[in-house]
C-alpha positions as CSV (number, residue, x, y, z in Angstrom):
1,M,5.7,-3.8,61.7
2,N,4.3,-6.7,63.4
3,A,3.5,-10.1,62.0
4,P,0.1,-11.0,61.7
5,P,-0.6,-14.4,64.2
6,A,-0.1,-17.8,62.8
7,H,-3.7,-18.8,63.4
8,N,-6.7,-17.0,63.7
9,A,-9.2,-19.1,62.6
10,I,-10.4,-22.8,63.6
11,C,-12.5,-25.4,61.4
12,L,-15.2,-26.7,63.3
13,G,-17.2,-30.0,61.9
14,G,-15.6,-32.2,59.0
15,P,-12.5,-33.6,58.4
16,C,-10.5,-31.0,59.7
17,H,-12.5,-30.5,63.0
18,G,-10.2,-28.7,65.6
19,M,-7.6,-27.6,63.5
20,L,-6.0,-24.2,63.5
21,T,-5.6,-22.2,60.4
22,H,-5.1,-18.4,58.9
23,I,-7.5,-16.8,56.7
24,D,-7.1,-13.6,55.1
25,Q,-10.8,-13.1,53.7
26,D,-14.0,-12.2,56.0
27,I,-16.6,-13.6,54.2
28,G,-16.8,-16.9,51.2
29,V,-15.7,-20.3,51.3
30,L,-12.1,-21.7,51.8
31,A,-10.4,-25.0,50.4
32,V,-8.3,-26.2,53.3
33,P,-6.2,-29.0,52.8
34,V,-7.2,-32.4,55.1
35,P,-4.0,-33.5,57.5
36,R,-3.1,-36.7,55.8
37,R,-2.8,-39.4,58.6
38,S,0.1,-41.3,56.4
39,P,1.9,-40.5,53.0
40,D,0.1,-43.1,51.7
41,D,-3.3,-41.1,52.0
42,P,-4.1,-38.3,49.1
43,E,-4.1,-35.0,48.7
44,A,-7.6,-34.0,49.9
45,V,-9.5,-30.5,50.4
46,A,-12.3,-29.7,52.5
47,S,-14.6,-26.8,52.1
48,Y,-15.1,-24.3,55.0
49,R,-17.5,-21.4,55.4
50,V,-15.9,-18.2,57.1
51,T,-18.4,-16.9,60.0
52,R,-18.7,-14.0,62.0
53,E,-18.6,-16.2,65.0
54,R,-15.9,-15.9,66.9
55,V,-14.8,-18.7,69.5
56,H,-11.9,-18.9,72.7
57,H,-9.1,-21.2,72.1
58,P,-7.2,-22.3,74.8
59,S,-3.4,-21.6,72.6
60,C,-4.3,-17.8,72.5
61,S,-5.8,-14.6,74.1
62,D,-7.8,-13.4,70.9
63,P,-10.7,-15.5,69.8
64,F,-10.3,-17.7,66.5
65,I,-12.7,-16.9,63.7
66,A,-15.0,-19.8,62.8
67,L,-14.9,-21.8,60.2
68,H,-17.7,-24.1,59.6
69,W,-17.5,-27.0,57.4
70,A,-19.7,-26.2,54.5
71,D,-20.2,-29.6,52.8
72,Q,-22.7,-31.0,55.8
73,A,-25.5,-30.1,57.3
74,A,-24.8,-29.3,61.5
75,Q,-25.4,-32.1,63.5
76,V,-24.3,-33.1,67.2
77,C,-21.6,-35.4,67.4
78,P,-20.7,-37.9,70.2
79,C,-18.9,-35.5,72.0
80,G,-21.5,-32.7,72.5
81,C,-20.6,-30.3,70.5
82,E,-22.4,-29.1,67.3
83,R,-20.6,-30.1,64.5
84,S,-20.8,-31.4,61.0
85,L,-20.8,-35.5,60.8
86,P,-20.8,-37.4,57.6
87,R,-24.6,-39.5,57.1
């Protein structure tokens, strides 16, 4: 039996923007651990909403499930992609 892929979803917007992760659910809101920049940073999570949207990423031929940041409304970021930004 084949193991499920290590990553099947990508976070869009928020503190985890661009991070690849693995999810096992089709609907709902997930608490995604925010990567710590240093060992002194406190552990934190950010809420991401599971969507039907699929996004291609150069690391894999199969599309990833798009997880949209649930903490803020979507805006356009400085790099031009649509993602959520802190106000």
